[in-house]
C-alpha positions as CSV (number, residue, x, y, z in Angstrom):
1,M,0.0,0.0,0.0
2,K,1.4,3.4,-1.0
3,K,2.2,5.6,1.9
4,V,0.9,9.2,1.9
5,W,3.0,12.0,3.3
6,F,1.7,15.5,4.2
7,P,3.7,18.3,5.7
8,L,3.9,17.8,9.5
9,G,2.7,21.3,10.2
10,A,-0.4,20.9,8.1
11,V,-1.2,17.6,9.8
12,L,-0.8,19.1,13.2
13,V,-2.9,22.1,12.3
14,V,-5.7,19.9,11.0
15,C,-5.7,17.6,13.9
16,V,-5.6,20.3,16.6
17,F,-8.5,22.2,15.0
18,A,-10.5,19.0,14.5
19,A,-9.9,17.9,18.1
20,G,-11.8,21.0,19.3
21,W,-15.0,19.5,18.1
22,L,-14.6,16.3,20.0
23,F,-17.3,17.0,22.6
24,W,-20.5,19.0,22.3
25,Q,-21.2,21.5,25.1
26,T,-24.2,23.5,26.4
27,S,-24.4,27.2,26.2
28,T,-27.5,28.9,27.6
29,K,-29.1,32.3,27.5
30,M,-32.6,33.3,28.3
31,A,-34.2,36.7,27.5
32,G,-37.4,37.9,29.1
33,G,-40.3,38.5,26.8
34,P,-43.6,40.3,27.6
35,V,-45.3,39.2,30.8
36,G,-48.6,37.4,30.3
37,D,-52.0,38.1,31.9
38,E,-51.2,35.8,34.8
39,G,-47.8,37.4,35.4
40,V,-45.9,34.6,33.7
41,G,-44.4,34.7,30.2
42,P,-44.2,31.8,27.7
43,T,-41.9,28.9,28.5
44,P,-38.6,29.7,26.7
45,L,-37.9,27.8,23.5
46,R,-35.1,25.3,24.0
47,V,-33.1,25.8,20.8
48,A,-30.7,23.1,19.5
49,W,-27.9,24.3,17.2
50,M,-24.6,23.0,15.7
51,T,-21.1,24.1,16.6
52,S,-19.7,22.5,13.4
53,W,-21.9,24.5,11.1
54,A,-20.9,28.0,9.8
55,T,-22.5,30.4,9.2
56,T,-25.6,29.4,11.1
57,G,-23.4,29.3,14.2
58,Q,-22.6,33.0,13.9
59,V,-26.3,33.8,13.7
60,V,-27.0,31.8,16.9
61,E,-24.1,33.6,18.5
62,A,-25.7,36.9,17.6
63,L,-28.8,35.8,19.5
64,I,-26.8,34.6,22.5
65,H,-24.6,37.7,22.9
66,S,-26.7,40.6,21.7
67,D,-29.9,42.2,23.0
68,I,-31.9,41.0,20.0
69,L,-34.0,38.5,22.0
70,T,-34.9,41.2,24.6
71,R,-35.8,43.7,21.9
72,T,-38.1,41.3,20.0
73,G,-39.6,39.9,23.2
74,A,-38.6,36.3,22.3
75,R,-37.7,33.9,25.1
76,A,-35.2,31.2,24.3
77,T,-32.4,29.1,25.7
78,F,-29.7,27.5,23.6
79,R,-28.0,24.1,23.7
80,S,-25.2,23.3,21.3
81,F,-24.5,20.0,19.6
82,L,-21.8,18.8,17.2
83,F,-24.1,18.1,14.3
84,G,-27.6,17.1,13.2
85,P,-28.1,13.5,14.3
86,P,-27.6,14.2,18.0
87,I,-30.0,17.1,17.7
88,N,-32.6,14.8,16.3
89,E,-32.2,12.3,19.2
90,A,-32.6,15.2,21.6
91,A,-35.7,16.3,19.7
92,L,-37.2,12.8,19.7
93,A,-36.6,12.6,23.5
94,G,-38.4,15.9,24.1
95,A,-35.3,17.6,25.3
96,V,-35.5,20.5,22.8
97,D,-38.2,22.6,21.1
98,V,-36.3,23.9,18.1
99,A,-34.0,22.1,15.8
100,V,-31.7,24.2,13.7
101,V,-30.4,21.6,11.2
102,G,-29.5,21.0,7.6
103,D,-31.8,19.5,5.0
104,A,-31.2,15.8,5.5
105,P,-31.4,15.9,9.3
106,A,-34.6,17.9,9.0
107,I,-36.1,15.4,6.5
108,S,-35.1,12.6,8.9
109,L,-36.7,14.2,11.9
110,L,-39.9,15.0,10.1
111,A,-40.1,11.4,8.8
112,R,-39.5,9.9,12.3
113,S,-42.0,12.0,14.2
114,P,-45.3,13.8,13.4
115,N,-44.6,16.2,16.3
116,W,-42.4,18.5,14.2
117,S,-43.1,21.3,11.7
118,V,-41.0,23.5,9.4
119,V,-41.3,27.1,10.4
120,S,-38.6,28.7,8.3
121,R,-35.4,28.5,6.3
122,T,-32.3,29.4,8.2
123,I,-29.5,29.8,5.6
124,Y,-28.3,28.4,2.3
125,F,-25.0,26.7,2.8
126,P,-22.4,25.1,0.6
127,Y,-21.0,21.6,1.0
128,A,-18.4,19.8,-1.1
129,L,-17.0,16.5,-2.1
130,M,-13.3,16.8,-1.4
131,V,-10.5,14.5,-2.5
132,R,-7.0,14.1,-1.0
133,E,-4.4,16.1,-2.8
134,D,-2.5,13.1,-4.0
135,V,-5.6,11.3,-5.5
136,P,-5.7,11.8,-9.3
137,A,-9.5,12.2,-9.5
138,E,-11.2,14.7,-11.8
139,T,-14.8,13.3,-11.6
140,V,-16.9,11.4,-9.2
141,A,-16.5,8.3,-11.4
142,D,-12.7,8.5,-10.7
143,L,-13.4,7.5,-7.1
144,R,-14.0,3.9,-8.1
145,G,-12.2,1.7,-5.6
146,R,-11.7,4.6,-3.1
147,T,-12.9,5.2,0.4
148,I,-15.1,8.2,1.2
149,G,-15.9,9.5,4.6
150,V,-19.1,11.3,5.4
151,P,-21.0,11.9,8.7
152,F,-24.0,9.6,8.5
153,G,-27.3,11.4,9.0
154,S,-25.8,14.7,7.8
155,G,-27.0,16.9,5.0
156,P,-24.3,15.9,2.5
157,Q,-24.9,12.1,2.9
158,P,-27.8,11.7,0.5
159,T,-26.2,14.1,-2.0
160,L,-23.1,11.9,-2.0
161,Y,-25.2,8.8,-2.5
162,R,-26.9,10.4,-5.5
163,W,-23.7,11.6,-7.0
164,L,-22.2,8.1,-6.7
165,E,-25.3,6.5,-8.2
166,E,-25.2,9.0,-11.1
167,A,-21.5,8.1,-11.7
168,G,-22.3,4.4,-11.9
169,L,-20.6,3.5,-8.6
170,V,-22.2,1.1,-6.1
171,I,-21.6,1.5,-2.4
172,G,-20.0,-1.6,-0.9
173,E,-19.0,-2.9,-4.3
174,T,-17.1,-0.3,-6.4
175,V,-16.7,2.4,-3.7
176,R,-16.5,2.3,0.0
177,V,-18.4,4.8,2.2
178,I,-17.6,5.1,5.9
179,N,-19.2,7.0,8.8
180,L,-17.0,9.8,10.2
181,A,-18.1,12.5,12.7
182,P,-17.5,16.1,11.5
183,N,-14.5,16.4,13.9
184,E,-12.9,13.3,12.3
185,L,-13.0,14.3,8.6
186,A,-9.9,16.5,8.5
187,E,-7.9,14.0,10.5
188,A,-9.0,11.1,8.3
189,I,-7.8,12.8,5.2
190,A,-4.5,14.0,6.8
191,A,-3.8,10.5,8.1
192,G,-4.6,8.8,4.8
193,R,-7.5,6.7,6.1
194,V,-9.8,8.0,3.3
195,E,-9.3,9.4,-0.2
196,A,-12.3,11.7,-0.1
197,I,-14.8,13.3,2.2
198,M,-18.1,15.1,2.1
199,A,-17.8,18.3,4.2
200,W,-19.3,21.7,4.8
201,E,-17.9,24.9,6.2
202,P,-15.7,25.5,8.1
203,T,-14.1,22.0,7.3
204,T,-14.0,22.8,3.5
205,T,-11.8,25.9,4.0
206,L,-9.8,24.2,6.8
207,M,-8.8,21.4,4.4
208,T,-8.1,23.7,1.5
209,D,-5.8,25.9,3.7
210,A,-3.9,22.8,4.9
211,N,-3.4,21.7,1.3
212,S,-4.5,18.3,2.2
213,A,-7.7,18.1,0.0
214,R,-9.2,19.9,-2.9
215,V,-12.9,20.4,-4.0
216,L,-14.1,17.9,-6.6
217,K,-17.8,18.8,-6.7
218,T,-20.1,21.2,-4.8
219,A,-23.8,21.7,-3.9
220,V,-25.9,24.1,-2.0
221,G,-28.0,22.9,0.9
222,V,-31.0,24.4,2.7
223,G,-31.0,24.9,6.4
224,F,-34.3,24.3,8.2
225,M,-35.7,25.5,11.5
226,L,-38.1,22.9,12.9
227,V,-40.3,23.5,16.0
228,A,-42.2,20.9,18.1
229,N,-45.9,21.0,17.5
230,D,-46.7,20.8,21.2
231,Y,-44.8,24.1,21.7
232,L,-46.3,25.7,18.6
233,D,-49.8,24.9,19.9
234,R,-49.1,26.5,23.3
235,Y,-46.9,29.5,22.4
236,P,-47.3,30.4,18.7
237,D,-46.6,34.1,19.5
238,N,-43.2,33.3,21.0
239,V,-42.3,31.3,17.9
240,S,-43.2,34.2,15.7
241,R,-41.1,36.5,17.9
242,F,-38.2,34.1,17.7
243,L,-38.5,34.1,13.9
244,E,-38.3,37.9,13.9
245,A,-35.3,37.6,16.2
246,W,-33.6,35.2,13.7
247,R,-34.1,37.8,10.9
248,Q,-32.6,40.5,13.0
249,A,-29.7,38.2,14.0
250,L,-29.0,37.5,10.3
251,L,-28.8,41.2,9.7
252,F,-26.6,41.7,12.7
253,T,-24.3,38.9,11.5
254,A,-24.1,40.5,8.0
255,Q,-23.1,43.8,9.6
256,H,-20.9,42.5,12.4
257,R,-19.2,39.5,10.8
258,A,-15.9,39.9,12.6
259,E,-17.6,40.1,16.0
260,T,-19.9,37.1,15.4
261,D,-16.9,35.2,14.1
262,Q,-15.1,35.8,17.3
263,W,-18.0,34.5,19.3
264,F,-18.4,31.4,17.1
265,A,-14.6,30.8,17.3
266,V,-15.0,30.1,21.0
267,D,-17.8,27.5,20.6
268,S,-16.4,25.9,17.4
269,R,-12.8,26.1,18.6
270,M,-11.9,27.4,15.1
271,P,-9.5,30.3,14.6
272,T,-11.2,33.6,13.7
273,E,-8.8,34.1,10.7
274,L,-10.2,30.8,9.2
275,L,-13.8,31.8,9.9
276,A,-13.3,35.1,8.1
277,R,-12.5,33.2,4.8
278,L,-15.4,30.8,4.7
279,E,-17.5,30.6,1.6
280,V,-20.9,32.2,2.2
281,V,-23.7,31.7,-0.4
282,D,-26.8,33.0,1.4
283,P,-27.9,36.4,0.0
284,N,-29.1,37.4,3.4
285,F,-25.5,38.0,4.5
286,A,-25.2,40.7,1.9
287,A,-28.3,42.6,3.3
288,T,-27.9,46.1,4.6
289,T,-31.5,46.6,5.8
290,L,-33.9,44.3,7.6
291,D,-36.5,44.3,4.8
292,Q,-33.9,42.5,2.6
293,I,-33.8,39.5,5.0
294,D,-36.0,36.7,3.8
295,I,-36.2,33.4,5.7
296,R,-39.2,31.9,3.9
297,L,-38.8,28.7,1.9
298,S,-39.3,29.2,-1.8
299,D,-41.3,26.8,-4.0
300,K,-37.9,25.7,-5.4
301,D,-36.6,25.0,-1.9
302,I,-39.5,22.8,-1.2
303,A,-39.4,21.0,-4.5
304,R,-35.6,20.4,-4.3
305,N,-35.9,18.9,-0.8
306,Q,-39.0,16.8,-1.8
307,V,-36.7,15.2,-4.4
308,K,-34.1,14.6,-1.6
309,A,-36.7,13.2,0.7
310,D,-38.0,10.8,-2.0
311,F,-34.4,9.7,-2.7
312,M,-33.7,9.2,1.0
313,H,-36.7,7.0,1.2
314,A,-35.7,5.0,-1.8
315,Q,-32.2,4.5,-0.4
316,G,-33.5,3.4,3.0
317,L,-32.2,6.5,4.8
318,I,-35.7,7.2,6.1
319,A,-38.2,4.5,6.8
320,A,-41.4,6.3,5.7
321,P,-42.2,8.6,2.8
322,L,-42.5,12.3,3.5
323,D,-44.6,15.1,2.0
324,I,-42.8,18.2,3.0
325,R,-45.6,20.6,2.1
326,T,-47.9,19.0,4.6
327,R,-45.4,19.7,7.4
328,L,-45.1,23.5,6.9
329,W,-46.4,25.5,9.9
330,E,-49.5,27.5,9.0
331,G,-47.7,30.7,10.3
332,V,-44.9,30.3,7.8
333,G,-46.5,32.6,5.3
334,A,-46.5,32.5,1.5
335,P,-43.5,31.0,-0.2
336,S,-40.6,33.2,-1.1
337,S,-40.2,34.3,-4.7
338,A,-36.4,34.5,-4.3
339,V,-34.3,32.3,-6.5
340,P,-32.1,30.1,-4.3
341,P,-28.4,29.8,-5.1
342,Q,-27.3,26.8,-7.1
């Protein structure tokens, strides 16, 4: 077997940064909303979010560290997780009320439980199929006989499966796919355990900076905000206030990127200079006024993710079929007319 050598400094940088994601932690903040008729406000939303996901993480940090929740009257606490599947388990256990997750984890949670509804889009985000620098692959078909790492249950997993199928590759026969946590992807490439990975920001930029992997193919995912129906039924006004807070936090992040990067650097354990260079595709981060912020799902968003849900069911990634339109909260409003990034 051919040995793969990378510069020692690059390997150390990748491994140190990746180790920072080894454990998920809890960060909590509650802001007081308006007092109800009986002197008690709504029970705060318990919001689950991901420390491995930029730039959603910066938006959450804006909510945690600024006065946006207080100004909008939204009440919420925040609990951080590494990525989507642990959030889904917490959601199914009734430990959280809001799941801020990527498209595939959202589809999975909706398929597993009728108690969850889509209330908004969070961000558009890029993810990429990356190959190790020494691997002479120019197309997905060139990965025949290779090993690819991807976090099972994450947004990129079904996209990877679809790309492999379109390239005529069969998992377990002509290509090997293994489950790696987000914090293991960079180390697996650096150590030569895999020839390719599916990743999202900030891992994509981390690997490019370390010269240990390059981008082979890209796609744009849709981030979802799901809320438990039992909370929606009791406190719909607080959910609406929280959605307004999310819009304001998007604008705050767009206008205070360096500050929100610093906050996210603490929870993600990624350096701020890396976070400053991440690829951002969501048009909301170019907004200069609040009326330019749109977090509604478009018809194209819904259609694109219905195709993904159907594919996930056909691949056995979800046990039951899912009709996404039937799971939209009635307070979500009319679909956005914006054209999502490709």
